[in-house]
Backbone as a ProteinNet text record, in pm:
[ID]
protein_1_A
[PRIMARY]
MSGLDWPDHSPPTFHEIRALAEWLYEDQGVNTTALLGHKDPRSTITYKDRRGAEWIEVKV
[TERTIARY]
-9403.3	-9468.2	-9604.7	-9621.3	-9731.5	-9849	-9841.7	-9938.1	-9985.6	-9920.7	-9961.5	-9896.3	-9987.9	-9940.9	-9902.1	-9776.2	-9733.9	-9709.4	-9821.9	-9829.7	-9735.9	-9713.6	-9614.5	-9507	-9472.6	-9377	-9304.6	-9190.3	-9112.1	-9195.1	-9180	-9226.9	-9140.2	-9176.8	-9088.5	-8971	-8869.9	-8754.7	-8763.4	-8680.9	-8690.3	-8662	-8569.1	-8534.8	-8640.6	-8709.6	-8822	-8935.8	-8967.5	-9056.2	-9024.4	-8893.6	-8833.7	-8833.5	-8809.8	-8803.1	-8945.9	-9051.2	-9181.8	-9231.1	-9191	-9214.4	-9150.5	-9032.1	-8962.3	-9053.8	-9089.3	-9165.6	-9295.6	-9359.6	-9487.5	-9475.3	-9365.5	-9342.9	-9287.8	-9203.4	-9169.3	-9278.9	-9364.2	-9480.8	-9564	-9557.4	-9624.8	-9536.5	-9426.2	-9335.1	-9254.3	-9245.6	-9160.3	-9010.6	-8921.1	-8771.8	-8738.2	-8733.1	-8710.1	-8581	-8477.3	-8337.3	-8337.7	-8413.4	-8421.4	-8508.8	-8613.9	-8700	-8628.6	-8551.6	-8475.1	-8355.9	-8321.1	-8204.7	-8066.8	-8079.1	-7941.9	-7877.4	-7741	-7683.8	-7634.6	-7622	-7574.3	-7690	-7735.2	-7855	-7831.8	-7685.7	-7656.4	-7699.5	-7712.8	-7751	-7906.2	-7976.9	-8117.3	-8147.5	-8065.3	-8071.4	-8099.2	-8053.6	-8069.9	-8239.8	-8294.9	-8437.3	-8526.5	-8471.9	-8533.7	-8556.6	-8485.7	-8471	-8603.5	-8695.2	-8833.7	-8813.1	-8695.9	-8671.2	-8777.1	-8812.6	-8915.3	-9051.4	-9092.9	-9221.7	-9305.6	-9266.5	-9350.7	-9477	-9579.6	-9700.7	-9653.1	-9696	-9685.3	-9819.4	-9843.1	-9974.9	-9979.7	-10081.3	-10096.3	-10226.5	-10208.9	-10319.2	-10353.6	-10495.1	-10552.5	-10636.2
-5193.9	-5122.1	-5184.6	-5193.7	-5257.2	-5175.8	-5050.9	-4960.6	-4929.2	-4980.2	-4966.2	-4808.4	-4759.9	-4634.6	-4632.1	-4578.4	-4582.4	-4436.2	-4375.2	-4229.3	-4173.5	-4225.7	-4185.3	-4290.9	-4375.1	-4471.8	-4502.7	-4569.9	-4617.5	-4761.4	-4809.7	-4925.1	-5030.9	-5166.8	-5256.4	-5295.6	-5332	-5361.8	-5490.2	-5536.3	-5675.4	-5777.3	-5742.4	-5842.4	-5839	-5737.8	-5750.2	-5842.3	-5817.5	-5903.6	-6047.3	-6091.9	-6211	-6283.7	-6202.1	-6244.5	-6281.6	-6205.3	-6231	-6372.8	-6385.1	-6520	-6628.9	-6602	-6717.3	-6745.6	-6646.4	-6675	-6737.6	-6710.6	-6770.4	-6902.6	-6938.9	-7072	-7151.1	-7095.2	-7188.3	-7237.6	-7144	-7185.5	-7304.1	-7317.9	-7408.2	-7539.9	-7543.5	-7667.7	-7673.8	-7558.7	-7581.8	-7562.3	-7631.7	-7618.1	-7476.6	-7371.5	-7242.4	-7228	-7294.3	-7291.4	-7328.6	-7431.4	-7476.3	-7372.1	-7330.1	-7233.8	-7115.2	-7053	-6929.6	-6944.3	-7074.6	-7107	-7100.8	-7111.1	-7099.5	-7248.9	-7249	-7378.8	-7386.8	-7294.9	-7322.4	-7259.9	-7344.2	-7287	-7168.5	-7141.5	-7025.8	-6898.2	-6909.3	-6789.1	-6763.9	-6853	-6835.9	-6782	-6785.3	-6734.4	-6583.7	-6514.1	-6365	-6348.1	-6422.8	-6417.5	-6464.6	-6549.4	-6607.7	-6512.9	-6397.2	-6299.6	-6219.9	-6252.2	-6174.6	-6023.8	-5993	-5834.7	-5787.3	-5877.4	-5808	-5807.6	-5877.7	-5875.1	-5987	-6074.9	-6177.9	-6101.6	-6182.4	-6130.1	-6139	-6054.4	-6056.1	-6069.2	-6177.8	-6186.7	-6122.8	-6021.7	-5952.4	-6008.2	-6032.9	-6089.1	-5961.5	-5958.3	-5850.2	-5900.9
10557.4	10663.3	10705.6	10840	10896.9	10894.2	10879.9	10891.8	11044.2	11137.7	11269.4	11313.5	11397.2	11446.8	11610.3	11630.3	11763.1	11804.5	11839.3	11869.2	11976.4	12087.3	12186.9	12207.4	12124.9	12154.6	12025.1	12047.1	11932.8	11895.9	11767.5	11754	11798.5	11819.9	11890.7	11773.5	11814.2	11744.7	11672.2	11574.9	11522.4	11633.1	11727.2	11827	11928.1	11955.5	12060.5	12006.9	11874.9	11815.3	11814	11779.9	11781.2	11928.3	12019.2	12153	12197.1	12169.8	12183.2	12126.7	11987.5	11938.2	12008.5	12062.4	12128.1	12256.5	12313.5	12444.8	12420.9	12320.2	12291.4	12236.8	12157.6	12113.4	12213	12299.2	12416	12505.2	12525.9	12612.6	12562.2	12439.2	12352.3	12342.6	12392.3	12386.6	12272	12182	12050.9	12097.1	12027.3	12036.9	11967.4	12050.9	12000	11958.2	11994.2	11938	11797.3	11750.3	11630.2	11546.7	11602.4	11548.2	11506.7	11600.8	11554	11471.4	11449.8	11361.2	11424.2	11568.5	11632.2	11640	11619.1	11630.9	11777.1	11844.9	11992.3	12069.1	12172.1	12263.6	12355.4	12362.2	12437	12362.9	12225	12143.4	12170	12202.3	12240.4	12366.6	12467.5	12594.5	12587.6	12486.4	12488.1	12466.6	12388.4	12362.1	12472.8	12567	12673.3	12793.6	12792.1	12909.6	12875.9	12974.4	12973.5	13013.5	13056.6	13095.5	13190.4	13295	13377.7	13342.7	13225.4	13174.1	13235.3	13333.4	13387	13470.2	13482.6	13563.7	13706.3	13787.7	13927	13994.3	14068.6	14127.9	14258.9	14269	14389.3	14465.1	14581.3	14660.5	14759.6	14748.7	14832.8	14953.6
[MASK]
++++++++++++++++++++++++++++++++++++++++++++++++++++++++++++

């Protein structure tokens, strides 16, 4: 148990945490297919999907 409190939300799933790690390490140039232990790079594609979490720059 992490001891974190998620008052109005469900805690992130294992796969959400793993996807976040993939994004952060990929941004640093790490081979995330090897990091995640995938033999086939197609397995890593699931974790690369940012699910609309990219920043959107708004110019005013």
